[in-house]
Every structure is written in structure tokens, then in C-alpha cells.
N, C-alpha and C positions, 0 to 999 in steps of 0.2 A: 527653592529650586528655580532656576532661570526658565523663561519661556523660549522654546525653540520656534523659530518662524522659518518655514521652507517657502521659498518664493521663486518666481521666474520659471514656472511649470513647463509643460502642462501636468496637472494633477487629475487623474482619472479616479472618480469616487465610486463607481458602480452604483451610484444612487440616482435613480431616474429624475428626482427632483432637482438635482444639481450635478449633472454628470461630469463636467470638466471645469476645474477652478484654476486659478494661478497662484494661490497662496494657501497655506495651512499653518496653524499655530498649535503647539503641544505644550501642556504644562501638567505636571503631576501624573504622567502616564496616560493622559487622555487628551483627545483632540478638543480644543477650546474655541477655535475659529477657523473657518475656511470661507473662500470667496475670492474677491479680487484683492490685489496686492494692497490697495489703498484702504479697503474695508478691514482686512485682517490686521494691518499695522495699526489702524485707529483703535481696533478692539483690544489690543494689547498695550496701548500707550501708557506709559508710566510704570510698566512692569520692567524688571531686569530681563532683557531679551538677548538672544543669540541668533542672528540671521544666518541661514544657510542657503546660499545661491545654488539653485538647481542647475543653472546655466544651460536651460532648455531641455534638460534631461527629464524623461517621463517618470512620474511617481505613481505607484498603484498601491491598492491594499495589499498587506502581507498575504503571501499564498500559504496554503495548508496542504501537506501531503496527507491525504485521508486514509492512506493504507500503506504502511511502511513497517518493516522488521528492523528496528532501529539499531539494536545491538549487533545483529547479523550483518547489517550494512557497515558498521564501523569495523567489523572483524575482516571485511574483505580487503582492508589495507594491510592486514598481517598475515593472510592465508594465501594459498595458491588460488588465483582468480582466473577462471577459464571462460568468462563471458566474452563473446565475440570470436573465440577461437573457432577456425573453420575446418580442422582436420584433427583426426585422432593423433597423428604423428606430432603436430604441433603441441597438443595437449600433453602428450608424453614428455616432450621436451621441457615443457614448464614445470611439470611434476617432479621430474628428475632434478632440475635446478633448485627447486624449492626444497627438496628432500636433503640436498647436499648442504643446505644452510641450517638444518635443525639438529639439536643434539640427539644422540643415540637413544633409541627406545621410545622417543616421543611420537605421538600420533601426527600424521600429516593431514590437515583438514583444509577444506576449501569447497569450491563449487563453481556454478555458473555454466557448466557444460551443457551443450545442446546437441544430441546426437542426430536431430533432424538436419543440422548443418553438416553432417559427416556422411550423408547419403542414406539416412534413416536406420543404419545398422546400429544395434546397441553395443556399447563397449563391454568388455569382460574383465573378470579378475585376472586373467592371463595378460591382458594388455597393461594392467598395473604392475603385476608381478615382474614383467619384463624390464621395468624401469625403477621399481621401488618394492622389493620383496622383504627387505629386513625390518621394516616398521609397518605398523597398521596404517592403512589409508582409508579416509572417508570423505567422499566428494558428493556433494548435494547437486542434483540436477538443477538447471536454472529456475524451474517452476516450484522446487521445494518438495516435490511428491515422489521423487525417486533418489536412492542412494547408489553410488557405484563404489564398491570396496574391493580390497585385495584379498588374497587368500589368508594373509595374516589376521585381518580384521574378521573374516568369516570364522576362523579358528577360535579367536578370543570370544566370539559370541556363541560358539558351539553350534553353528549352522552347518548342517551336513545334507546328504541326500535324503535322509529320513526325517528331517525337521519339517513338520506340517506347516502349511500356509496359516498364518494368524488370520483371524476374523477381520475382514476389511482390509487385507493385504495380500501380497503375492511375493513369493520367492521365485525369481525367474530361474529356469533350469534349462540345461542343455539336453540334447536327445538321449544322453545316458543318464538323465535324472540328477546330475550334479548341479549345484548352485552356480550360476554364471557370474555372480558378483553384482547383480542388479536386484535391488530390494525396493518394492513399490508399496506406497501408502503405509499401512500398519505394520508391515514387514520391516520397516526402517527401524522400528522401536528395538528389534532384536539386537542390533549393533548399538544403537544410541544408548542402550541401557549400560554398555560397558565402556563407553567413551569417558575419560576423566573430565569432570565438569570444569568450567572456566572459574577461576578465582574472582573474587570481587573486584580487585584492581584491574584484571584483564577486562572485565566487563565494563568498568568505569572508563578505562581508556578507549574502548571501542565506542562507548557512548560520546565521549568528548570529541573523538574524530568525526563521527556521523553528524553531530550537532554543528561543528565548524563547517562541514561540507554543506549542510542544509542552509545555513545562513548565507553562504557564499552565492546561493541561487535566489535569495529572496524569500525563502520560506520562513514563517514566523510561528507556525504551529504544525503539530503532526498528530496523527492517530496511529497508535502502535498496537498491532495485532499479533497474537502468536502464530508461528509457523505450525504446519502439521506435526504432530508428535512432539511438539516443544511446549511444554507447560510453563511458559515464561512470563505470564502476566504478573504474578507476585514478585518475581525476581526483578523485572524491569521497573515495576512500581517502587520497590525498595531502592533500586539504584538511582531512579529519577529523584526520589526523596533525598538521597544522600547528596547528590548534585546540588539540589536546592538548598539544603542546610549548609552547604559549603559556599553558596553564592555563585555556583556555576551553571545553573539551569537557565539557559538564554533563549529557549523556545518553549511554547506552551504545549502541554501534552494531554491527550485523552487516551487512557490505557484500558485495553480490553484484557480479559483473562480467559483461561482455558477450562474445559469441563471439570477437571479434578478439583477446582477451587469453588464451584458453584455452591455446594452445601455449606462451606465455611462462610462465604459471603452471605447467604441467606441467614445463617445462624447469628451473625454479628448485626443483622438488620440493615446492612448497607444496600443501597439503591444506586441505579445509574444516575450520574450527575453529581454524586458526592465529591466534594472538594471545592476548588476555587478555580480562577481563570488560568492559573499556572499548571495545575495538576489535578486532573479530576478522573473519576471512574467512568468508563464507558459502559461495559456490560460483558456479556459472555460471547466468546467466539466459538462457532461450531463449524464443522466440515461436513457438507452433504455428499461431496464427491471428490474426485481427484483433479486431473488436469488434462488439457488437450495433448500436450507433448508426450506425456506418459500413457496416453490412451486410456486413462482412468476417469475422465469426465463422463458423468452418466448420461447416456443419450436415449431418446425415445425409440430410435431404430439404429440399426447396426452402422458402425463406422464404414466409410467408403473402402471397398476391398477387403473388409474384415468380417468376421463372424462373431463379433461381440458388441455389447453396448456400453463398455466401461464398467464402472462399479459404483455402488453406493457405499460410502464409508460409515453411514449410520442407517439402521433399518428405519423404515418410515414411522413405526410406532415409538421408536426411541427418539426420533427427531421431533415428533409431535409432542411427546410427554416432556422433553427437555425444554422446548420453547415455551410450552404452556407453563411449566413450573417457574421458569425464570420470569416471564412476564407477569404472572399472578403475584409475584413478590417484588414487583417494581423493578426488574432487571431487564433491560433491553438485550436483543441478541443481534449479532452480526454473523450471518451465515454465509460461508464460502459456497458458491454454486457456479460451476462452469458450463455444464451440459443442460440441454433443454429439459431433460427429464428431472434433474436435480432441481433446477429452477422452478419447475412446476410443483415438486414435492415441497420445497421451502414455502412457496406461496400458499399452498393448501394449509401447511402446518401454521404459518402466521395467521391466516385467515380464521382458522379454528381457534387459535389462541385469543385473538381479538374478540370473538364471539363469546368465549368464556369470560372475558374481562367485562364485556357489555352486560352479560347476564348478572354479574355481581354488582354492577352499578357503582355507587360510592363506596361499597365495601372493598373494592379493589384499590390497592395503593396506586398512586400516580406513576405513570411510565413517562419519566421526564425526557428521556431521549427516545427517538423513533427507532424501530427496528430497521435493519438494513440487510441487503444482500450484497456480498463482496463479489465483484467481477461480473456477473450477469453476462457471460461472454456469448452464449448463444441462447435464445429464448424463442419459444414457439410464438407465432403471430397471435394466437388467441390468448396468450398469457401476458403479453407486453402491456396492455392497459392496466393490469391488476396492481402494479406496483403503486401507480398514482392513486388508484381507487382505495388502497389499503394504507396509503401514506408510508410506503416503504422507500427508504433511501436506496437509490442505484449507486453503490459505491464501485466506481470503475476506473481502470487504468489505461488511458489511451494508447500508450506506447506498446501495450500487449497487441493491439491490433496490427500494427505495422510490422511488429516482430514476428507474428504468428502467421503471416499470409501464406506462405508455402504449406506449412503444416495444416492450417485451417482448410485450404482448398483440397489437399491430398486426403484428409480424414473426414471432412464434413461435407464436401461437395456443395450442392445447392443450398444447403442449410446456412451457408455463409451470408446469404441475403439478410438473415436475421441475427447476425453476429456483430458484436461490438455496436449495437443499434443506438448510438447516442441521440441522434436527432429525432428518431421515432420515440424514444423514451421521454426526451425533453418536450416533444410536442404533445405527448399524452398527458403531460402534467407532472410527471415524475420529477423529483429532486435528484439531480446528478452531483455526486461528490467525487472529485478526481484525486488520484494518488499515483504512486509509482510502483508499488510492490517490491521496492528495493529490499534486498540486492538481487531480486529476480530480474528486474530491469534497472536502468539508470535512475537515480533519485532526482536527476535534473528536470524540474517541472517544464522547462522550455522545450525540451524534447517532446514532452506529452502534449504541450499546447500545439506544436507544429503537427503531430500525429492527429489531434482532434480536428484541427482546421483543414488539413489537407488529405488525410489518410494516405500519406506518402512517407517514405523513408527520407532522411535528409538529402540523399542523393537524387531526389525527384522521381524515384520509382515507386509504384507504377505511374506512368506519365500523367493520367487524369485523376489518380486516386483510386483506391480500392473500394468499390461500392461507394462512390462519391455522394450519392444522395444522403448518406448518413454523416457528412461533414458538419461541423458546427461553425458558427461565426466566431471571430475573436472574442467578442464580448460574452457570448454564451459560454465559451470555453473558459474564460476568465472567471466567470460567475461560478462555474463548476469547481474551480480551484480556490475560490475565496468564500462565496455566499453558501453554496451547497455544504461544505464541511461545517460551517458555523451553525447551519440548520441542523446537521446530523449530531452536533455536540451541544444543541439547545442553547447556543450563544449568539443567535442571529440579532439579538437586541444590543450587542456590543462589539461584534467582529464581523469581518467579511466586506464591509463597506466603510468608506470614509465619511463619518457624520459627527456633528458636535456631540460630545459625550461618549463617543466609542473609544475603545482602547487604541492607543497610538501605535498600531502595528502596520508597518508599510515598507516598501522597497523603492528605492531610486534605481533605475534601470540604465543599462549601457545603451539602450536603444528604446524605440517606441513601439510596442506591439500593435497599437492601433493604426500606426502609419507605415509599419514595415511591410515589405513584401512578404508573402507566405514563406518563401525559401530562406528569409533572413531570420525567421523565428528561432531556430535552434541555436543561433549564435547569441541570443539575448542572455543576459545574466544580471546579477546585482552589482551596482557601483556602491551602494550603501544599503544596509538593512537596520531598521529601527524596530525595536520591540519594547513595548510599554514606555514609549518616549525616549528611550535610551539608544544611542548609536551603538550597536553591538557587532557590526561588521563594516569595513570599508576597504575597498579594493585598491 
């Protein structure tokens, strides 16, 4: 194999001992030299080399999406996509157009809708029936915690005025007691149970599409987590293995599984970290509460202007017992927690599980990957330092902050001062691992980087940033996209930074994030992406 030599940088390593170099050499999938152009050229003298002139373009470590629903992201290219739609009327138009393209009798699937952008009024089955009554329709809200379905879908699922609310869920009803077509949290299962499953080839096609998109941004790894009410861990793991067998797996993956699979994983003796640098087992994904937009995030006090505090999707004793059982068998957990009450309950449960492990001493199997909380969207000031103290990863998605401003202010009020608290968590010593939550938000990490640095939308609003004291520097945000996820996957010894001996995963960019103006960050993307020393994408 020839040696690739990238030169005429700048090359940003994220390594404090050698932060910026001008050249880098790669052989056999690893970095073998970096430094000045002369020193790197001398170190590979006599080897068959292939020079790649960066022409002044910036080279950075490969980014990781630490929280993505990878198959669902790929499916957005084939379903009706309502992200960014600003009115019910516009949504109805897109739904009708997509329905006209489908064979008779098939389900119309899709999602991304956000009723908060439609004046806070929830849509109804009647709104869907008006444009698509002859086929079942199932549309996931942008946060993945609510479904909007039509009368045909409700009928197939047997949901009527007398159907009881399932535990941990809600069937929204009108003043006459009839289901409106909105199903929240566990109530989504009632319809999902009758939706025809995707075929293997449909899933593989979606995966290929999502991986191509990820590479185009400079992403080289991703952590895939199940959506609520989607036990997709084993399915995704199988499909990723299929792609790898076929030589089509071009990014590195860490895969989490859902609660129904826990006992099988324990029975087989599998532990977090099992696998290799291409495909490895993360751990158990749990949901402690719902979401902001669906008003199901569990809060310590009432939502603004409401008389409820959201909902817990797991009872505290079940949450405690599940985390304890997983950790005592060497299985890490990643727990979805949005509200301040949910975050406190998760921290309490993880703290008790850690005490149980400590009491067992050497008898407890190693916990190779740290536990993590997914989202940490609003946290009480007293709980914020606990993540660092307990070694818990703060797996967060910066783009949620700027997307949610109006809803957060309307529903959380003054509690927004402790929402999306990246700088406070970073300064407390917690490890940040950034991702997208795609397809809830865009998978483009440069949108997320811009949000983390400015707390503004790409149009510059709000003018000085939303709670700007929580902004991060470009370097700290880049570390949260590179080093933090490597710590979360227990691979910081070989990923996240550019060092001799590390995996040769990096991206050549169309611009320089360290020299760009903040408003220029969303326009960045990859000119070239390298994974394992192989050029897998060129623009």
C-alpha cells in the first residue's frame, strides 16, 4: 500500500502538544507522520508515496455524530419530509403530492412536522383526511415523540373513543372523547404495531443514502440509537454487518439497543465495547421522559401557562432497576432525558448503580464505556455538576437549542437559563459529545457547530445569541464533535485527534473553521473525507 502525504495545510490536530502542522502521512490506515512538510517528507523517504496538495484548505479530525437515527435519516429521502414546513396548509399540500405518487393501498409515511411553527395548534386526523383519506397515513413529529395519523390508520389500529391510554402514553382526544389523530409516547405503539415493516433492501438503501450524506459533511463515525418505541438496535446492527460484509460500510459505527434486547445480550455474555473499530456494541438505550415540543419532557414544576409537568416514560423504580442490571453486567446505558426532573432521576439512578458496582469491587465486570445522558436539555443548577462527578457523558445536539428557542421560552420560561448549558457543563468538567439527532434535525454537523459557537440561527437571530454565556469556542465545539464521542466509545486512544498511530480518519474542508467568521460556519462542508486512510468522498 502506498503512503498518502497530505501537505500545504493548515492541519488542525486538536492535540495540545502539536495543535497545527503543515503535513501528515498515512499508511495502512494509520497516521505515520505529522509535522512540517520537510520532516514528514523525510520520514517517508524511500516509500512509494502519493502526495495530496491541500492547496491551503484546512484538514481536521473526522467528526462523529454521537446521536443519530441512521436508517430513519436515510428514509427521509423517500418519505414525505415536513421539516421546516411553516404552516398546516403547506404540510397538507406536500402530503397530497406524495400520496399521489404511491401505489394504492400502501402506507404514507414521513415526518418532521412541528406544530409549534403552526401557531401551537395540534393538527388532527381531519386535517389528514381532507387530503389523504383512502390510505393510512403515519407522520412522526420532528422530535420523534408524537405521531399524527389519519382516520384510516386509527381504524386499522383499532383506536376508538373507548381505547384506554397505554401506560407511559397518551391518546389525544377532542371534547367529545374521540381520538384526534395525535398519539404521544407509548400510545404510538398502537399504530406502529400494524405498520408493515420495512424490507431488508429498503433498510439497506436507506443506510447507504444516510452514509453518503454523512461522508459529504466530513463525518467519519456515528453513534446510532433507537428512536422511542422503535426496537431497532439488532436490526441496525444486522444491516451494518451486511454492509460491512459487502464492503460498503464506509463509516465507523457504535450501536445501541433497546430494552427488549437487554436480557438476550446479558444471556450471550456480551458487554459494551464488543466489536472492533468499524462496528462495536454501545449499550442499552432508555427513555426517561418525552420531549419539549410534545410537552412530555418531565419537569420539576409546571410548564409555563399549563397545569402539568410532562410525563415519565419509565417509573423511577424501573429506571433504577434497569440501569443497575445493565451496569452490573458490564453494559453501559444511554438515557434520554430532556426535562429537569428526568435528568435528576437519571442522575440518581446512575449514582446508585455506580455505588452498587463499587460495593462489588473486582467482582463487577468492567464497564468499558461510560454511561451517558442523551440531550440534557434543561437541568437544575444543583444537578449540573453531577455529570462530571459521576463520569457521565453529556450527549447533546447543539442545533436543538436554536431550533427550540420559541417553544422553550413559551413552555419553560426562566428555566431556559439552565437549558442547553454547554459551557456550564464543559467548565464543570463534564465530557460533551455532540450529535444531530437526525432526522429530528439536520445531520449537517456544521449547522450544529455554528449553533454551539453563536447560539444563533444561520440568519443571525437572535442578534447576540440566545443566553450567549453558554456559547462555546470553535475549538471546544470541535472537541465535542471529535474527542468527546471518542471518549464515549472508549476509543480516545486512537480517534478524535490527529496523532501518530491514530486511525487515519479526517476531513479536508471547503473553509477553515478556526479562521472563519461565525456567520460563515454553516457554509462549511467536506471537500474530501478520509476513513481508515482511504479517500471515501471527494466533492
